[in-house]
C-alpha positions in Angstrom: 180.4 94.5 270.3 182.5 92.7 267.9 184.4 89.4 268.4 187.9 91.3 268.4 187.1 94.2 270.7 190.4 94.9 272.5 189.9 96.1 276.1 192.7 97.4 278.4 192.2 96.2 282.1 193.3 98.8 284.5 195.4 96.5 286.7 198.7 95.0 287.3 197.3 92.3 289.7 197.8 89.0 287.9 195.0 87.2 290.0 192.4 89.9 289.1 193.4 89.7 285.5 193.0 85.9 285.3 189.7 85.9 287.1 188.3 88.5 284.6 189.8 86.7 281.6 187.9 83.5 282.6 184.8 85.2 283.6 184.6 87.2 280.4 186.0 84.7 278.1 183.0 84.4 275.9 182.0 88.1 275.5 184.2 89.0 272.6 186.4 91.1 274.6 190.2 90.7 274.3 191.5 91.7 277.7 195.0 93.1 277.9 196.6 94.2 281.2 197.5 97.9 281.2 201.1 96.9 282.2 201.5 95.0 279.0 201.0 98.3 277.3 203.5 100.1 279.4 200.8 102.1 281.5 201.7 102.9 285.0 199.0 102.9 287.8 197.3 106.0 288.7 196.9 107.4 292.2 193.5 106.3 293.6 192.1 109.5 295.1 188.4 108.6 295.2 186.4 108.3 298.4 184.6 105.2 297.1 185.3 102.0 295.2 183.1 103.4 292.2 185.1 106.5 292.2 188.5 104.6 292.2 187.3 102.3 289.6 186.3 105.3 287.3 189.7 107.0 287.9 191.6 103.9 286.9 189.5 103.2 283.9 189.6 106.7 282.5 193.5 106.8 283.0 194.0 103.4 281.3 191.7 104.3 278.3 193.2 107.8 277.9 196.8 106.2 277.8 196.0 103.4 275.5 193.3 104.8 273.3 191.2 101.7 273.9 188.0 100.8 275.7 188.8 100.2 279.5 187.7 97.9 282.1 188.6 98.7 285.8 187.9 96.8 289.0 188.1 98.2 292.4 187.3 96.0 295.2 188.1 95.2 298.9 187.3 93.5 302.0 185.0 95.2 304.6 184.9 93.8 308.1 182.0 95.0 310.3 183.9 95.0 313.6 186.5 97.2 312.2 184.1 99.9 311.0 184.4 98.5 307.3 188.2 98.4 307.3 190.4 97.5 305.4 187.9 98.9 302.9 189.3 101.1 300.2 192.9 100.4 301.7 192.6 96.6 301.4 195.6 96.3 299.0 197.8 98.5 301.2 196.4 97.8 304.5 199.7 97.0 306.0 201.5 99.9 304.1 202.2 100.7 300.5 204.0 97.8 298.8 202.9 95.3 301.6 202.0 91.8 300.3 199.0 89.6 301.2 200.7 88.0 304.2 201.5 91.3 305.9 197.8 92.5 305.2 196.3 89.4 306.6 198.5 89.4 309.7 197.4 93.1 310.5 193.8 92.1 309.9 194.0 89.0 312.4 195.9 91.2 314.9 193.3 93.9 314.7 190.4 91.4 315.2 192.3 89.7 318.1 192.2 93.0 320.0 188.4 92.7 319.7 187.7 89.1 321.0 184.0 89.8 321.7 183.3 91.4 318.4 181.9 89.5 315.5 183.8 88.4 312.4 181.2 89.2 309.8 182.6 90.6 306.6 182.1 90.9 302.9 184.1 91.2 299.8 182.9 93.9 297.3 183.7 94.5 293.9 182.9 97.4 291.4 183.5 97.1 287.7 183.7 99.9 285.3 183.6 99.6 281.6 184.3 102.8 279.5 184.0 103.0 275.7 186.6 105.7 275.6 188.4 108.0 278.2 185.6 110.7 278.3 182.7 108.2 278.1 179.7 110.1 279.9 177.9 106.8 280.2 180.1 104.2 281.9 178.7 100.8 282.6 178.9 100.2 286.2 178.4 96.7 287.9 178.8 95.8 291.5 178.9 92.5 293.4 178.9 91.5 297.1 180.0 88.2 298.7 179.0 87.9 302.5 181.2 85.7 304.8 183.2 85.8 307.8 187.0 86.1 308.9 188.7 83.0 310.1 191.2 83.0 313.1 194.0 81.6 310.8 194.6 81.2 307.1 193.3 78.1 305.2 194.1 77.0 301.8 196.7 77.8 299.2 194.6 79.1 296.2 193.3 82.4 295.3 195.1 85.7 296.2 194.7 88.6 298.7 192.5 87.9 301.8 191.2 84.7 300.3 192.8 82.4 302.9 191.0 84.0 305.8 187.6 84.6 304.2 185.1 81.9 305.0 182.1 81.3 302.9 179.4 80.0 305.4 177.4 78.2 302.7 180.3 76.2 301.4 182.3 75.8 304.6 185.4 76.7 302.8 187.8 79.6 302.7 188.0 81.4 299.4 191.5 79.9 299.1 190.3 76.3 299.5 187.8 76.7 296.7 188.3 75.3 293.2 188.6 78.1 290.8 185.5 76.9 289.0 183.5 77.3 292.3 184.9 80.7 293.1 184.3 81.9 289.7 180.5 81.3 290.3 180.1 82.7 293.7 182.8 85.4 294.5 182.0 89.3 294.5 183.8 89.7 291.2 181.6 86.9 289.6 178.6 88.5 290.8 179.8 92.0 289.4 180.6 90.3 286.1 177.1 88.8 286.0 175.7 92.2 286.3 178.1 93.6 283.7 177.0 90.9 281.3 173.4 91.7 281.9 174.0 95.4 281.3 175.9 94.7 278.1 173.1 92.5 276.8 170.5 95.2 277.4 169.6 96.7 274.0 169.6 100.3 275.6 173.1 100.0 276.6 175.3 101.7 273.9 177.6 99.1 272.1 181.3 98.8 273.2 182.6 98.7 269.7 
């Protein structure tokens, strides 16, 4: 991989893009959001995070002609049978914001007062060299915690204000960015991605 490899990121989420740029700053990849290239989002029709990440990466690569990086991630709550899961970003409806999604989540758990509040954030990263790449680099990360009864903290994005890391005793929204960048699900997926890219048996990106 050269120091000037341009990679399109299949997201319009500014928070995700900022995290990925920070986590991959020294890899030689110049990350550009698909929205900056006029690429619209594609319908996520997969039955898993991996499938959706592949769909997004192939779409972005095909439209841009560039290597593509896609992230598909979500929050899985044990007491809710894994919900919000694949629908995390639109849990309260298409176009709903983080506040509405959090309110629906807390309301769902309030109806199950005796259930546990265990949860995990999951992230899948897919890196394609081109749209028809038969050997995508796939990396996953898991961050275990629990759901708070009310939001805490003003940082992060998405469900961060209600996700408690038991080891830190902080919500993801209370953490300094540097700390979150070390322990989050996306950080763990990036660590695995970097390991895969450094493996001499992995075909080079560019």
